[in-house]
C-alpha positions, 0 to 999 in steps of 0.5 A: 928390861933396860932395852924395853920402852918405859911403857913396857917396863911399867907393865912387865917390870918387877913381876915376882910370880909365886908358884901359882904363876898368877898374871896379876901381881900377888898381894902378900898381906903379911907382917912377918915371915917364917924361917925353916930353922933358927940358922936361917932366922939368924942369917936373915937378921945379920944380912947374910941371907937376903930373904924377908924379915919383917914388913917394915923392912920389906915385903914381896908386893912392896918389893915388886913396886920398888923394882918396877919404879926403879926400872922406870927411873933407871935407878940402882935401888928404891925404897917405898914409903907410907906417903910422899912426905914420909919419903921427903922426911926420910931422904933428909933425916937419914943423911943429916945430923946436928951442925949440917946445913941444907940449901933449898929452893924457896918455891916448895910444897908447904909441908916440905918447907915446914920440915926444912924451916921448922923441924930440922932446926930443932935438931941443929940442922940449918937451911938457906932458901934461895931463888932456885932458878938462879944457879949463882944463888945456890953457889953463894949459899954453900957453906963448909957444913953444907951436906944437902941440896933440895929442890922441886921442879916444876915447883908447886904451884907456880911451876918454876923450872930449875936447871937440874944439871947446873945445880947438880954441878954446884952440889957436886963441887960442894960435896953435897947430895942433890935431892929432887922432888920430881912429883909434878914432872913424873918419871915419864917426863923428867929423869933427875938422876940422868941429869945429875941428881943423887936422889929422887923422891915421889909422892906416889899418892899423885900420878903414880896411883892416879885415881885418888885411892892410896897414900904412898911415896918412894925414894930412889938413888944408888944402892949405897944410899938406899940400902945403906943410909935410908934403909937403916933409918926406915927400919927404925922409924917405920914409915914403910909402904903397906903391901895393899897400897903397893899393890894398888900402886903397881896397878897404877904404874901400868897405866902411868905413861898413858895417863900422864900423856893424855892429861898433858895433852889436855893441859897444854890445850887448856893453857894455850886456849885461856891465855890472855882471857880478860879475867886472868892476870897470867896463865902459867904452864911451861909450854907457853912462850910466856913462861920464864923458863920455857926454853929450859923446860923444852930441853930438860923435860920430855913434856911440860906436865899436867898442871896449869896455874891460873892467876885471876885478876880479882884476887880471892873473891874472883878465885872462889867465884871461879872454883864455885862455878866449876861443874866438871872439875872438882875442888880438892887439894890433891893432884895427878888424879884422873879427875881434874882438880882445882886448888886455891893454894893460898888458903889450903896447901900453902896457907901456913906460909905468911902473906909475905912469903906467899907473895915472894913465891908468886902465890897470890890470893887469886892463884888457882892450881889446876891439875888436869885429868882424863876428862874430854878436853872439850868438856874441860875447856868449856868448864874452865871458860865458863868459870872464868867468865863467871869470875 
């Protein structure tokens, strides 16, 4: 499989056919598994027999999804979770204990910020937030007790690009594990493990499903990390992916590359077309030369992604007028869908942050996150242009 193009791996990878030799992957809706004898049951539980034990630990359908995603990411192992936040929670809690310290980029999804800023401190784990694009800031934040670095790039929703390779070197020197949230980039456009990251995580709810159907997440890394630290944590906390959701995600993976590239084409065209519109204070997309990390994105990412962020000059009233004037694009808080989606982060995904925190992250009251879908590019451009004029 490793010699095949990623698009081919997404169709044929991880296919574990039953004796019926079905073309579409089998859906194993079962919680438990029967053993031929008591000795087999004992061997399954003590690990000498690698077979299935319980759906919380693993399932044939879930296993196919894990293997296929690992093949795409070229990771040694993968564990599928019930949601993207379950993946982030597991990636952090499975390797931290009281007294440990985390260094994280300041620009994070709201729920990730909550885990680091509010939840981990309850268990004696502290976090330092840094300007992720400043490599020196990562180095300056390191302490003797630093165990984990965490970042997302591009960031949500201002699309900051962090130099993964450079931060990975700092983490390695500090003896810390670098965890990268690669949701916005997708495994099609950015490979954090190849750039030096130790662990990569996804909300499979986004581009991997891609059609607004199911929740899911995944954590990928070395066999030692996934089957050692992470699996033991997941066995006893229970946030495993359901077999049905895994089957849906398998179907999503088959078209992931095609969908992401088509959406990325439209996103770039929209970004270039609307930049400089009189209603906009700024247009944010890594393909634009005005983006602060445009050159880094060109080196680190194969494509700059499917998200365009628009900051309207008129603040919240203008942003709401813009969204309410859209006819093709839907208002929602998801992303990575076949349907284009407009989100107002200040009042939805990042509303729990203080106004000062949002301002520091560049999330103004006029900022709109636009997740570009698979509609005809001309229809999307007309819709955005009309809404900008109305704003």
